[in-house]
C-alpha positions in Angstrom: -118.6 -31.6 69.1 -120.6 -29.6 67.6 -122.2 -31.6 65.0 -123.8 -33.4 67.7 -125.4 -30.5 69.3 -128.2 -30.5 67.3 -131.4 -32.6 67.8 -131.9 -33.8 64.4 -128.4 -34.5 63.9 -128.6 -36.7 67.4 -131.6 -38.2 66.5 -130.5 -38.9 62.8 -126.8 -40.1 63.6 -128.2 -42.4 66.2 -130.8 -44.1 63.5 -128.8 -44.3 61.0 -126.0 -45.7 63.0 -128.2 -48.3 64.5 -129.7 -49.4 61.4 -125.9 -49.2 59.7 -124.9 -51.6 63.0 -127.5 -53.9 62.4 -127.1 -53.9 58.3 -123.4 -54.7 59.2 -124.1 -57.5 61.8 -126.6 -59.9 59.4 -124.2 -58.8 56.0 -121.5 -60.0 58.4 -123.1 -63.0 59.7 -124.4 -64.3 56.1 -121.3 -64.0 54.7 -119.2 -66.0 57.5 -122.3 -68.7 57.4 -122.7 -68.8 53.6 -118.6 -69.0 53.2 -118.0 -71.5 56.0 -120.8 -73.8 54.0 -119.1 -73.3 50.7 -115.6 -74.4 52.7 -116.9 -77.3 53.9 -118.9 -78.1 51.0 -115.8 -78.0 48.9 -113.5 -79.8 51.5 -116.6 -82.5 51.2 -115.6 -82.8 47.6 -112.6 -83.0 48.0 -112.9 -86.0 50.0 -114.9 -86.9 47.5 -112.5 -86.9 45.0 -110.2 -88.6 46.9 -112.2 -91.4 47.6 -113.3 -91.8 44.3 -109.8 -91.8 42.6 -108.9 -94.3 45.2 -111.6 -96.6 44.3 -111.5 -96.2 40.7 -107.8 -97.1 40.6 -107.8 -100.2 42.9 -110.8 -101.6 40.7 -108.6 -100.7 37.9 -105.6 -102.3 39.2 -108.1 -105.4 40.6 -109.1 -105.9 37.2 -106.4 -105.6 35.2 -104.4 -108.2 37.6 -107.4 -111.2 37.3 -106.8 -110.5 33.5 -103.8 -111.0 33.7 -104.3 -114.2 35.6 -106.9 -115.8 32.9 -104.6 -114.3 30.4 -101.4 -116.4 31.2 -103.3 -119.3 31.5 -104.7 -119.3 28.1 -103.3 -121.9 26.0 -102.4 -119.5 23.2 -100.0 -117.7 25.1 -98.3 -120.8 27.1 -97.9 -122.2 23.4 -96.2 -118.7 22.5 -93.9 -118.8 25.5 -93.0 -122.8 24.7 -91.5 -121.5 21.4 -89.6 -118.9 23.3 -89.4 -116.9 19.7 -90.2 -113.1 20.1 -91.5 -113.1 16.6 -94.0 -115.4 17.5 -95.0 -114.0 20.8 -95.1 -110.4 19.9 -98.6 -110.3 17.9 -100.2 -112.5 21.1 -99.2 -109.6 23.5 -100.6 -106.9 21.3 -103.7 -108.5 20.5 -104.2 -109.4 24.6 -103.1 -106.1 25.4 -105.5 -104.1 23.1 -108.2 -106.3 24.7 -107.6 -105.6 28.0 -106.6 -102.1 27.8 -103.5 -102.2 29.7 -100.6 -99.3 29.9 -98.0 -101.9 29.9 -98.5 -105.7 28.4 -94.7 -107.8 29.1 -93.7 -111.6 28.4 -90.8 -113.1 29.6 -89.2 -116.4 29.3 -88.4 -118.7 32.4 -85.1 -117.2 32.5 -86.6 -113.4 32.3 -85.6 -112.8 28.8 -88.0 -110.7 27.5 -89.9 -111.7 24.6 -92.4 -109.1 23.8 -94.2 -106.3 25.3 -97.0 -104.2 24.0 -98.8 -100.8 25.5 -98.0 -97.2 25.6 -95.1 -97.5 28.7 -92.5 -99.5 27.4 -89.6 -101.0 30.3 -86.1 -101.9 29.5 -84.9 -105.0 29.5 -81.9 -104.6 32.3 -84.6 -102.4 34.2 -83.4 -103.7 37.7 -87.1 -103.4 39.1 -88.7 -105.1 36.5 -85.9 -108.0 36.6 -86.4 -108.2 40.4 -90.0 -108.5 39.8 -89.8 -111.6 37.2 -86.9 -113.2 39.8 -89.6 -113.7 42.3 -92.4 -114.4 39.8 -90.2 -117.5 38.3 -90.0 -118.9 42.1 -94.0 -118.9 41.3 -94.9 -115.9 43.1 -97.5 -113.3 41.9 -95.5 -110.0 42.5 -96.6 -106.4 42.6 -94.2 -103.7 42.3 -93.4 -100.5 41.2 -91.4 -99.7 37.2 -90.1 -96.6 36.6 -90.2 -95.2 32.9 -89.7 -92.0 31.1 -92.4 -90.5 32.3 -93.4 -91.5 35.5 -94.1 -95.1 37.1 -96.2 -98.2 36.5 -98.0 -100.5 39.2 -97.5 -103.6 37.7 -98.9 -107.5 38.9 -96.2 -109.7 37.6 -98.0 -113.4 37.0 -96.2 -116.8 36.5 -97.3 -119.2 33.5 -97.3 -122.7 34.2 -97.7 -125.8 32.0 -98.8 -128.4 35.1 -95.6 -127.7 36.9 -93.3 -126.4 34.6 -92.9 -123.0 34.5 -93.1 -121.1 30.6 -92.5 -117.9 31.8 -93.9 -114.7 33.3 -96.9 -112.1 32.4 -96.2 -108.5 33.5 -99.6 -106.1 33.3 -99.1 -102.6 34.8 -101.3 -99.7 35.5 -99.5 -96.0 35.1 -99.1 -93.2 37.2 -98.1 -90.7 34.6 -99.3 -87.7 33.3 -101.7 -89.4 31.4 -103.1 -91.1 33.9 -103.4 -88.0 36.3 -105.5 -86.5 33.2 -107.7 -89.5 32.9 -108.5 -88.7 36.9 -108.5 -85.0 37.0 -111.7 -85.6 34.6 -113.2 -87.6 36.4 -112.7 -85.8 40.1 -113.1 -82.1 38.8 -110.0 -82.0 40.8 -106.4 -81.2 39.8 -104.2 -84.9 40.3 -100.5 -85.3 40.9 -98.3 -88.7 41.7 -95.8 -89.2 44.1 -93.8 -91.8 45.3 -91.6 -91.4 48.2 -90.7 -87.4 48.6 -90.9 -87.0 45.0 -93.5 -85.8 42.3 -94.0 -88.5 39.3 -96.9 -86.6 37.4 -99.2 -83.8 37.9 -101.6 -82.3 35.9 -100.4 -79.0 37.3 -97.5 -77.1 35.7 -93.7 -79.0 36.7 -92.9 -75.6 38.8 -95.1 -76.6 42.0 -93.2 -79.9 41.8 -91.4 -78.9 45.3 -94.3 -77.5 47.1 -96.3 -80.7 46.2 -93.8 -82.7 47.9 -94.3 -81.4 50.9 -97.8 -82.6 51.0 -97.2 -86.0 50.7 -97.1 -86.9 54.7 -99.8 -84.6 55.4 -103.3 -86.5 55.9 -105.4 -84.0 57.0 -107.1 -81.2 54.3 -104.2 -78.4 53.9 -104.3 -75.1 51.9 -101.7 -74.0 49.7 -101.2 -71.2 47.2 -99.7 -71.3 43.7 -99.8 -68.5 41.5 -101.8 -66.5 43.5 -104.6 -68.9 43.3 -105.4 -71.1 46.7 -106.1 -74.4 47.0 -107.0 -77.1 49.5 -105.4 -80.1 48.9 -105.4 -83.9 50.4 -103.3 -86.8 50.0 -103.9 -90.7 49.8 -102.0 -93.6 49.9 -102.5 -96.3 47.1 -101.3 -99.4 48.5 -100.1 -101.8 46.6 -101.3 -105.3 47.8 -104.0 -107.2 46.4 -105.7 -110.5 46.6 -107.0 -112.5 43.8 -108.8 -115.3 44.0 -107.0 -116.5 47.5 -103.7 -115.7 46.4 -102.1 -113.4 48.2 -99.6 -110.8 46.4 -96.1 -110.2 46.7 -94.8 -106.6 47.3 -90.8 -106.3 47.1 -88.9 -105.1 50.1 -87.8 -102.1 48.6 -91.4 -100.7 47.2 -92.8 -97.6 48.3 -96.6 -97.4 47.8 -97.5 -94.0 45.6 -99.5 -91.4 46.8 -101.8 -89.3 45.3 -102.5 -85.9 45.6 -106.0 -84.4 45.0 -106.5 -80.6 45.2 -109.1 -78.4 44.2 -109.1 -74.4 43.5 -110.8 -72.7 46.2 -110.5 -69.6 44.2 -112.3 -70.7 41.5 -114.7 -73.1 43.5 -115.6 -69.9 46.0 -115.7 -67.7 43.4 -119.3 -67.4 43.3 -119.2 -65.7 46.8 -117.2 -62.5 45.7 -120.5 -62.3 43.3 -122.9 -63.0 46.3 -120.4 -60.7 48.7 -121.1 -58.3 45.9 -124.9 -58.2 46.1 -125.1 -58.3 49.9 -122.9 -55.2 50.0 -125.0 -53.4 47.7 -127.8 -54.6 48.8 -126.5 -53.3 52.5 -125.8 -50.1 50.5 -129.0 -49.5 49.5 -130.7 -50.8 52.8 -128.2 -47.9 54.3 -128.9 -45.2 51.9 -133.2 -46.6 52.6 -132.3 -46.3 56.7 -130.8 -43.2 55.6 -133.5 -41.3 54.4 -136.0 -42.6 57.1 -133.5 -42.1 59.8 -133.6 -38.3 58.5 -137.6 -38.1 57.8 -138.0 -39.4 61.3 -135.7 -36.5 62.5 -137.6 -34.0 60.7 -140.6 -34.8 61.8 -139.4 -33.8 65.3 -137.1 -30.8 64.6 -139.0 -29.4 61.7 -141.6 -28.4 64.4 -139.0 -26.9 66.5 -137.5 -25.1 63.6 -140.6 -23.4 62.3 -141.3 -22.6 66.3 -137.7 -21.2 66.7 -137.5 -19.3 63.0 -141.1 -17.2 64.3 -139.3 -16.6 67.7 -136.2 -15.3 66.1 -138.5 -12.8 63.3 -140.3 -12.1 66.9 -136.9 -11.1 68.1 -136.2 -8.9 65.0 -139.0 -7.2 64.2 -140.5 -6.5 68.0 -143.6 -7.9 66.8 -144.9 -10.1 70.2 -148.2 -11.3 68.7 -146.9 -13.5 66.0 -148.5 -17.0 65.6 -146.6 -20.3 64.5 -147.8 -22.3 62.1 -146.7 -25.7 62.2 -145.7 -27.2 58.5 -147.2 -30.3 57.2 -149.9 -32.6 58.2 -151.7 -32.7 61.1 -151.4 -36.8 61.1 -147.5 -36.3 60.5 -147.2 -33.4 63.5 -145.3 -34.4 66.4 -147.5 -34.6 69.6 -144.9 -32.8 71.7 -144.1 -30.0 69.4 -147.9 -29.9 68.7 -148.4 -28.7 72.3 -145.8 -26.4 72.4 -146.6 -24.7 69.4 -150.0 -24.3 71.4 -148.9 -23.0 74.2 -146.7 -20.5 72.5 -149.9 -19.4 70.4 -151.8 -19.1 73.7 -148.8 -16.9 75.0 -148.8 -14.9 72.2 -152.4 -14.4 72.5 -152.4 -13.3 76.0 -149.5 -11.1 74.9 -151.4 -9.6 72.4 -154.4 -8.9 74.6 -152.4 -7.5 77.6 -150.5 -5.2 74.6 -154.2 -3.5 74.1 -155.4 -2.9 77.8 -152.2 -1.5 78.1 -153.0 0.9 75.3 -156.0 1.8 76.6 -154.5 2.2 80.6 -151.4 4.0 78.4 -153.5 6.8 76.4 -153.7 9.3 79.0 -150.6 8.8 80.4 -149.3 9.2 76.9 -151.4 12.1 75.7 -149.9 13.9 79.0 -146.3 13.2 77.9 -147.2 14.5 74.7 -148.9 17.4 76.2 -145.6 18.6 77.9 -143.3 17.6 74.7 -146.2 20.2 72.7 -145.7 22.7 75.3 -142.1 22.8 75.6 -142.4 22.5 71.5 -144.7 25.5 71.7 -143.1 27.8 74.6 -139.9 28.8 72.8 -141.7 30.4 69.6 -144.2 32.2 72.1 -140.9 33.8 73.8 -139.6 34.8 70.9 -142.9 36.7 69.6 -143.1 37.8 73.5 -139.7 39.1 72.9 -140.8 40.9 69.7 -143.9 42.4 71.2 -141.8 44.5 73.9 -139.5 45.6 70.9 -142.7 47.0 69.1 -143.9 48.5 72.3 -140.6 50.4 72.6 -141.6 54.6 72.2 -138.2 54.8 70.2 -138.5 51.9 68.4 -136.9 52.5 64.4 -137.9 50.9 61.5 -135.2 48.3 61.8 -136.6 46.9 64.5 -140.0 47.0 63.8 -138.9 44.9 60.8 -136.9 42.8 62.8 -139.6 41.9 65.4 -142.4 41.5 62.7 -139.5 38.7 60.8 -140.0 37.1 64.2 -143.3 37.0 64.9 -144.0 35.5 61.5 -141.1 32.7 61.5 -142.5 31.8 64.7 -146.0 31.6 63.7 -145.0 29.4 60.6 -142.8 27.1 63.4 -146.1 27.2 65.3 -148.2 26.3 62.6 -145.9 23.4 61.4 -145.8 22.2 64.8 -149.2 22.4 65.4 -150.0 20.5 61.8 -147.2 17.6 62.7 -149.1 17.3 65.9 -152.4 17.0 64.1 -150.9 14.3 61.1 -149.9 12.6 64.4 -152.8 12.6 66.5 -155.8 12.4 64.1 -156.6 8.7 63.3 -155.3 6.5 59.8 -157.9 6.4 57.1 -156.7 4.2 54.5 -157.5 3.6 50.5 -157.1 -0.4 50.4 -155.9 -1.3 46.7 -153.1 -4.4 45.4 -150.1 -2.0 44.0 -147.4 -2.9 42.5 -144.9 -2.8 45.8 -141.9 -2.6 43.0 -143.2 0.1 41.2 -144.0 1.6 44.3 -140.7 1.6 45.5 -139.1 3.2 42.4 -141.4 6.2 42.3 -140.4 6.6 45.5 -136.8 6.7 44.6 -137.8 9.3 41.7 -139.1 11.5 44.3 -135.8 11.9 46.6 -133.9 12.4 43.3 -135.5 15.8 42.5 -133.4 17.9 44.6 -130.2 17.6 43.1 -128.3 15.6 45.2 -126.0 12.8 43.9 -126.6 10.2 46.7 -127.0 7.0 44.4 -129.9 4.6 45.2 -129.5 1.3 44.3 -132.3 -1.1 43.5 -133.3 -4.7 43.9 -136.9 -5.8 43.6 -138.2 -9.3 43.8 -140.3 -9.6 40.4 -142.1 -12.4 41.8 -143.6 -11.0 44.5 -146.7 -11.7 45.8 -150.1 -9.3 45.5 -150.5 -7.1 48.5 -153.6 -5.2 49.5 -152.4 -1.8 51.3 -152.4 2.2 50.8 -150.2 3.0 48.1 -150.4 6.9 49.0 -149.4 6.7 52.5 -147.1 3.7 51.9 -145.2 5.8 49.5 -145.2 8.7 52.1 -143.6 6.3 54.6 -140.9 5.5 51.8 -140.2 8.7 51.0 -139.5 9.9 54.6 -137.2 6.7 55.2 -135.2 7.1 52.0 -134.9 10.9 52.5 -133.8 10.5 56.4 -131.1 7.8 54.6 -129.9 10.5 51.9 -129.2 13.1 55.1 -127.3 9.8 56.8 -125.3 9.6 53.8 -125.0 13.5 53.1 -123.4 13.7 57.0 -120.5 11.7 55.9 -117.4 13.5 55.8 -116.3 11.3 53.2 -118.7 9.3 50.7 -119.1 5.8 50.8 -117.8 4.0 47.8 -120.8 1.8 45.7 -124.4 2.2 46.8 -124.8 4.7 49.1 -128.4 3.7 49.7 -130.1 0.1 48.5 -133.5 -0.4 48.6 -134.7 -4.2 48.4 -138.4 -6.2 48.0 -138.4 -9.8 49.0 -140.9 -12.3 50.4 -140.0 -13.9 53.5 -142.9 -16.3 54.0 -146.1 -17.6 52.5 -148.2 -14.6 54.3 -145.6 -11.7 54.6 -143.5 -9.1 52.3 -140.4 -7.2 53.2 -139.3 -4.0 52.0 -135.9 -3.2 53.4 -134.1 -0.1 53.3 -130.4 0.3 54.0 -128.1 2.9 53.9 -124.3 3.4 54.4 -124.3 7.1 56.4 -123.4 7.7 59.7 -125.5 5.5 61.5 -127.4 6.0 65.0 -125.7 6.0 68.4 -126.7 3.1 70.6 -128.1 5.2 73.6 -130.3 7.2 70.6 -131.7 3.8 69.0 -134.3 3.0 71.3 -135.7 7.1 70.8 -136.2 7.3 67.2 -139.8 6.8 67.4 -140.3 9.2 70.1 -142.3 12.4 68.7 -139.6 15.5 68.5 -136.5 13.1 68.8 -134.2 14.6 66.1 -130.4 14.8 66.0 -130.8 17.0 62.8 -131.0 20.4 63.7 -133.5 21.4 60.9 -135.6 18.1 61.8 -139.3 17.7 63.6 -138.5 14.5 65.2 -142.1 13.4 64.1 -141.0 11.5 60.5 -140.8 8.2 61.8 -143.4 8.5 64.7 -146.1 9.3 61.7 -144.0 6.3 59.4 -144.4 3.6 62.0 -148.2 4.7 62.7 -148.9 4.3 59.1 -147.2 0.7 58.6 -149.0 -0.5 61.7 -152.2 0.9 60.5 -151.5 -0.9 57.3 -151.3 -4.1 59.5 -147.6 -4.2 59.3 -144.3 -3.8 61.4 -141.8 -1.1 61.2 -138.2 -1.7 62.6 -135.1 -0.2 62.5 -131.3 -1.5 62.8 -128.3 0.4 62.9 -124.9 1.4 63.8 -122.8 3.9 64.1 -120.5 5.0 61.7 -121.7 2.1 59.6 -124.7 2.9 58.3 -129.0 2.3 59.6 -131.4 -0.8 58.0 -135.0 -0.3 58.0 -137.2 -2.9 57.5 -141.2 -2.7 57.0 -142.8 -5.8 56.9 -146.7 -6.7 55.4 -148.7 -9.0 55.1 -150.0 -10.9 52.1 -153.2 -10.9 50.6 -155.2 -9.8 54.0 -156.7 -6.8 54.9 -154.8 -4.2 57.4 -155.7 -3.0 60.8 -157.1 0.6 60.6 -155.8 1.5 64.4 -156.6 5.2 65.5 -153.1 7.3 65.7 -153.1 7.9 68.9 -152.2 4.0 69.9 -149.0 5.2 68.7 -148.1 6.8 72.0 -148.2 3.6 73.6 -145.8 2.2 71.1 -143.9 4.8 71.8 -143.7 4.2 75.6 -142.9 0.1 74.5 -140.2 1.7 72.4 -138.8 3.5 75.3 -138.8 0.2 77.8 
């Protein structure tokens, strides 16, 4: 994948992935540990609630059974029972029911006839469970049984009342297992409570629509998980044994009596709800940690790749401009620089210094050779005018030369002398050392002045101007630079005019821009006929031109001027599409004044 082809991306993704993985594992382990601990605490609390309910119910029922024995032996109750008169018995029943706080308080005579009852639970006189329990109690037994009623069941202890050996009647004291009792135990245990007898739910603090689901928990002894209305619960069931012993007397259980079961439930959703907040906090913290780690990873990657970026950017500029002497300036502080990148930059700068020395030495060695080649070119350019002059002189020597022949010969001699003068002037301009007058001109104003200068010849070629108003100060020779710009813009105008059809829009564009902290550039782009690929390496050669009326010295002199100002001039072109000329100058740096004859070596390098 291309995304991993960059060293920056590989370092960044590797560091970020390791960080995310470490944070994800840590968050996952913390979440698992916290959740497991919370679930254990929930189950422990559920067992404690079940134990508390069981112990509280056993203590309460045992207390009622003991008080029932005491009340059955009271002379007041015995005297009332002996009367067998319900109006006489009822006030005594009401008083003692309030004293012991029983849910059910009933008194019968020795035949089982109901003489009075009190409490929030009432039973019918012909209730089979009551009749069976009383029949066993009349026989002198302590009986524990379950009596059904309208809103649940009651766990009842039945105690006989004797005077000496004569049975006066029975006292029946009960504890209800209904919604009211479930509500009391809910407040005691902070849990949902349900009472079941057999597989039927008798009372519950939860809505009645859940009874069938709760009934399935009766036979289980382990902690179970159930869902009621999208709320998760954990539940445990505990059997509530009926048997008890009071003062050494074992209570009798009826054969058909089934011990009740209490089901204790706690909301897992509610009790573990705080974990959602914990998970959110952990997730938020993990996200912040990932973001911070991502930034740190990116910063670490940048410390390695930013110097490499500076190195590659310098190499691209060298390839674009042809300036092989550029040095690399690594960004950032030295203490944060990567040692390998510094070593690479130092080695690269050493190489460019060696190239600069080699170029200077090569230019010295090439001077004589370049002068020889230049002499050959100049001699070739001079020979043609001399041949024409010689021919004209032969015409003048003829004895029969008429006036028209003389005028023609004189005109030819005059034109060729003018041509020789231009050749000599061009050679002098090309060969003499460049003398510069340094000043900090306004490059934008200079470009606009050059545009106005080429527009005075009446041509309709449009030049678009794109100027950077924030250009830094550049120390250069304004007149020399203007000469170069006029020359380049004139070449661009001729290239556009050579097209068979004028291009749509702006045919020529001149642009100023800052390309780095130390360099600015002036770009001239035209949409003219362009330069053939085989001719492009020769554009800086003296006397090379593709125009019939051209001298072939314009670009050669222009490059000598720009190099004398300490800058570079580069040309790129595609035939039929146009040409780009890029001039680069240093910011606030004194230019290097070099003799023009070094340009011949530049010509040689351009050919190579």
